[in-house]
C-alpha positions in Angstrom: 0.0 0.0 0.0 1.4 3.5 -0.9 2.2 5.8 1.9 0.5 9.2 2.3 3.8 10.9 1.5 4.2 8.9 -1.8 0.6 9.6 -2.7 1.2 13.3 -2.1 4.4 13.4 -4.3 2.6 11.6 -7.1 -0.5 13.8 -7.1 1.5 17.0 -6.7 3.6 16.1 -9.8 0.6 15.4 -11.8 -1.2 18.6 -10.7 1.8 20.8 -11.3 2.0 19.5 -14.9 -1.6 20.7 -15.2 -0.8 24.1 -13.7 -2.2 23.4 -10.2 0.6 25.2 -8.3 -1.4 25.2 -5.1 -1.5 21.4 -4.9 -0.1 21.4 -1.3 -3.2 23.3 0.0 -5.5 21.1 -2.0 -3.9 18.0 -0.7 -4.2 19.2 2.9 -7.9 19.0 2.5 -8.0 15.9 0.2 -5.7 13.6 2.1 -7.9 13.0 5.1 -10.7 11.8 2.9 -8.2 9.7 0.9 -6.8 8.2 4.1 -10.3 7.4 5.3 -11.1 5.7 2.0 -8.1 3.4 2.5 -10.0 1.6 5.2 -12.8 -0.6 3.8 -16.2 0.2 5.2 -17.1 -2.0 8.1 -13.6 -2.6 9.3 -13.0 -2.4 13.0 -11.3 1.1 12.6 -14.6 2.4 11.2 -16.8 1.1 14.0 -18.6 3.2 16.6 -21.0 2.8 19.5 -22.3 -0.7 20.3 -20.5 -2.3 17.3 -17.1 -1.0 18.4 -17.9 -2.2 22.0 -18.9 -5.6 20.7 -15.8 -5.9 18.5 -13.5 -5.0 21.4 -15.3 -7.2 24.1 -16.3 -10.1 21.9 -19.8 -10.1 23.5 -23.2 -8.5 23.2 -25.1 -8.0 26.4 -28.8 -8.9 26.3 -31.3 -7.8 28.8 -34.0 -10.5 29.3 -37.2 -10.8 31.3 -37.9 -13.6 33.8 -41.6 -14.1 33.2 -42.7 -12.6 29.9 -44.0 -15.9 28.4 -43.5 -16.8 25.6 -41.3 -13.9 24.6 -38.5 -13.9 27.2 -38.5 -16.0 30.3 -36.5 -18.6 32.2 -36.6 -22.3 31.4 -36.5 -25.1 34.0 -32.7 -24.8 33.8 -32.9 -21.1 34.5 -31.8 -20.2 31.0 -33.4 -17.3 29.0 -35.8 -18.7 26.3 -38.6 -17.4 24.1 -39.6 -15.8 20.9 -37.8 -12.5 21.5 -34.8 -14.3 22.7 -34.5 -16.3 19.5 -34.8 -13.2 17.4 -32.2 -11.5 19.4 -29.8 -14.4 19.1 -30.1 -14.0 15.3 -29.5 -10.2 15.7 -26.3 -11.0 17.6 -25.2 -13.1 14.5 -25.9 -10.0 12.3 -23.8 -7.8 14.6 -21.0 -10.4 14.5 -21.1 -10.3 10.7 -20.9 -6.5 10.8 -17.8 -6.5 13.0 -16.2 -9.5 11.4 -16.0 -11.5 14.6 -17.9 -14.3 16.3 -19.7 -12.9 19.3 -20.8 -14.4 22.6 -23.8 -13.3 24.7 -23.8 -12.0 28.2 -27.3 -12.3 29.8 -28.6 -9.7 32.3 -32.0 -9.9 33.9 -34.1 -6.7 33.7 -37.6 -5.7 34.9 -40.3 -3.5 33.4 -39.0 -0.7 35.6 -35.3 -1.2 35.1 -35.1 -2.1 31.4 -35.0 1.4 29.8 -32.4 2.6 32.3 -30.3 -0.5 31.6 -30.3 0.3 27.9 -29.6 4.0 28.4 -26.7 3.4 30.8 -25.0 0.7 28.6 -25.7 -2.0 31.1 -27.3 -4.0 28.2 -26.9 -3.6 24.5 -30.2 -5.1 23.4 -33.3 -5.5 25.5 -35.2 -8.6 24.4 -38.5 -9.0 26.1 -42.1 -7.7 25.6 -41.5 -4.0 25.3 -44.0 -1.6 23.7 -42.6 0.9 21.2 -44.3 4.2 21.6 -43.4 7.9 21.0 -42.7 8.6 24.7 -40.1 5.8 24.9 -38.5 6.8 21.6 -37.3 9.9 23.3 -35.0 7.8 25.4 -34.2 4.7 23.4 -34.1 3.2 19.9 -36.4 0.5 18.7 -36.2 -2.3 16.1 -39.0 -3.1 13.7 -42.2 -4.6 15.2 -41.9 -8.2 16.2 -45.4 -8.5 17.8 -48.6 -6.6 18.2 -50.5 -6.9 21.5 -53.0 -5.0 23.6 -54.1 -4.6 27.2 -56.7 -7.0 28.5 -57.9 -8.3 31.9 -57.4 -11.6 33.6 -59.9 -12.6 36.3 -61.1 -15.7 38.1 -63.7 -17.6 36.1 -66.1 -17.0 39.0 -65.6 -13.3 38.9 -68.4 -10.9 38.0 -65.9 -8.8 36.1 -66.2 -9.3 32.3 -65.0 -5.9 31.1 -63.2 -2.8 32.5 -66.5 -1.2 33.2 -67.2 -3.8 35.9 -64.1 -2.7 37.8 -65.6 0.3 39.6 -64.1 0.7 43.0 -62.0 -2.5 42.7 -58.3 -3.4 42.9 -56.3 -4.3 39.8 -52.8 -5.7 39.6 -50.4 -4.1 37.1 -46.7 -4.5 36.5 -44.5 -1.5 37.3 -43.1 0.4 34.4 -45.5 -1.0 31.8 -47.8 0.8 29.4 -50.6 -1.2 30.9 -50.2 0.6 34.2 -50.7 4.0 32.4 -53.6 2.6 30.4 -55.5 1.5 33.5 -54.8 4.8 35.3 -56.1 6.7 32.3 -59.2 4.5 32.0 -59.9 5.0 35.7 -59.7 8.8 35.4 -61.6 9.0 32.1 -64.5 6.7 33.2 -64.3 7.6 36.9 -63.8 4.0 37.9 -62.0 4.7 41.2 -59.5 1.9 40.6 -56.9 0.9 43.2 -53.8 -0.1 41.2 -51.4 -2.5 42.9 -48.0 -2.5 41.2 -45.7 -5.5 41.2 -42.1 -6.1 40.1 -42.9 -8.5 37.3 -45.8 -10.3 35.6 -45.4 -13.4 37.8 -45.9 -11.4 40.9 -48.9 -9.6 39.5 -50.5 -13.0 38.7 -49.7 -14.1 42.2 -51.7 -11.2 43.6 -54.7 -12.3 41.6 -54.3 -15.9 42.8 -54.0 -14.8 46.4 -57.3 -12.9 46.1 -55.6 -9.5 46.8 -56.9 -8.0 43.6 -60.0 -8.5 41.4 -58.1 -8.5 38.1 -54.7 -8.4 36.5 -54.2 -6.0 33.5 -51.4 -6.5 31.0 -50.9 -7.4 27.4 -53.2 -10.1 26.2 -50.5 -12.4 24.9 -48.6 -12.3 28.2 -51.9 -13.2 30.0 -52.3 -16.2 27.6 -48.7 -17.2 28.3 -49.3 -17.2 32.1 -52.5 -19.1 31.6 -50.6 -21.7 29.5 -48.1 -22.1 32.3 -50.8 -22.3 34.9 -52.6 -25.1 32.9 -49.3 -26.9 32.5 -48.9 -26.9 36.3 -52.5 -28.0 36.9 -53.0 -30.8 34.4 -54.6 -28.7 31.7 -57.0 -26.7 34.0 -57.0 -23.1 35.1 -59.3 -21.2 37.3 -58.6 -18.0 35.4 -59.6 -16.5 32.1 -58.9 -13.4 29.9 -61.9 -11.1 29.4 -63.0 -7.9 27.8 -62.0 -5.8 24.8 -58.6 -4.5 23.9 -57.8 -1.5 26.0 -54.7 -0.4 24.2 -52.5 -1.0 21.1 -49.0 -2.2 21.9 -46.4 -3.0 19.1 -43.4 -4.8 20.6 -39.8 -4.1 19.6 -36.2 -4.7 20.6 -34.7 -1.8 22.5 -31.2 -0.4 22.0 -29.4 2.8 22.7 -30.8 5.9 21.0 -28.6 7.6 18.4 -26.5 4.5 17.6 -26.8 4.8 13.8 -24.5 1.8 13.0 -26.4 -0.6 15.3 -29.8 0.7 14.1 -28.8 -0.1 10.5 -27.6 -3.6 11.4 -30.7 -4.4 13.3 -33.0 -3.0 10.6 -31.2 -5.1 7.9 -31.2 -8.1 10.3 -35.0 -7.9 10.7 -35.4 -7.6 6.9 -33.3 -10.7 6.4 -35.2 -12.7 9.1 -38.5 -11.7 7.4 -37.3 -12.5 3.9 -36.0 -15.9 4.9 -39.1 -16.8 6.9 -37.3 -17.1 10.2 -39.8 -14.7 12.0 -42.7 -16.8 10.8 -40.9 -20.1 11.9 -40.2 -18.7 15.4 -43.7 -17.4 15.7 -45.1 -20.9 15.0 -42.6 -22.4 17.5 -43.6 -20.2 20.4 -47.3 -19.4 19.7 -48.7 -22.5 17.9 -46.7 -25.4 19.2 -46.3 -26.7 22.7 -44.2 -24.7 25.1 -41.7 -26.4 27.4 -44.6 -26.4 30.0 -46.4 -28.8 27.7 -49.2 -26.4 26.8 -49.7 -24.4 23.6 -51.0 -20.8 23.4 -52.7 -21.7 20.1 -52.5 -18.0 19.1 -52.5 -17.5 15.3 -50.6 -14.6 13.9 -52.8 -11.5 13.7 -53.5 -9.9 10.3 -51.7 -6.7 11.5 -48.4 -8.6 12.3 -48.7 -10.6 9.0 -48.8 -7.3 7.1 -45.9 -5.8 9.1 -43.7 -8.8 8.4 -44.6 -8.9 4.7 -43.7 -5.3 4.4 -40.5 -5.8 6.4 -39.4 -8.5 4.1 -40.3 -6.8 0.8 -37.1 -6.0 -1.2 -36.7 -2.5 -2.4 -36.7 -2.2 -6.2 
């Protein structure tokens, strides 16, 4: 490879022959760009943000949830498993391709309350759970393409008189701290003058436990998470559960993978990674695995993909002309 000094001599000689007597000044401006072009795009020297961090450390740190079934939760071996986890494993491979290095994964548990702070602070590089992408959160973090569309619903005992949110007047409702569902129920209570008492828990398992203990009349969270908890409950009780999901959707919640805001290189890799997963049918395969087949608990959610998500994935996988 020619040195910068040699390049300068060659260009100056050529320019002088053309009458460019001020080649030295021109080269002072041009050489930095020439030097930058010597490094191929995507080489370690050109990496910034999370990609540079991953290249240097050899790992990507993933924040996971402990009870967001079937997206991100712990197996019987206490290992993170789920739909979101599998998608994030594929994204780690995409990051590895981008930095030209095989990468490992460091797992870090997060809660609904701690997950955004963990992303902002750099404690985790990707948050892979059941996190709703909305405008308020986009002020603090970045989001991937949509991997699922959910909405707030209620879980109650089968014997309960509560069949919709309007039946909750003056009653207690469990919510998980830091979720959009907590805000949804608070807004509904104020708008319809329900006088709800919201009881916040650390995670979804604890919220469900409040309902089981009779301390609340209902548990409000995303419908698919409720179905996941029901499936687990049925698996533990020989296919039977004393609980059911009732009422209309109370919110619209598109899920995405969180990462640090303003990390343009990582955002591009994640966007391209999702496009590849959609084009190759991997998102569809993972959906069937976690929503239509039996979970490790032995029970299936039997939840077909919604038309909204089908459309999103089709658009995601469409190649630009």
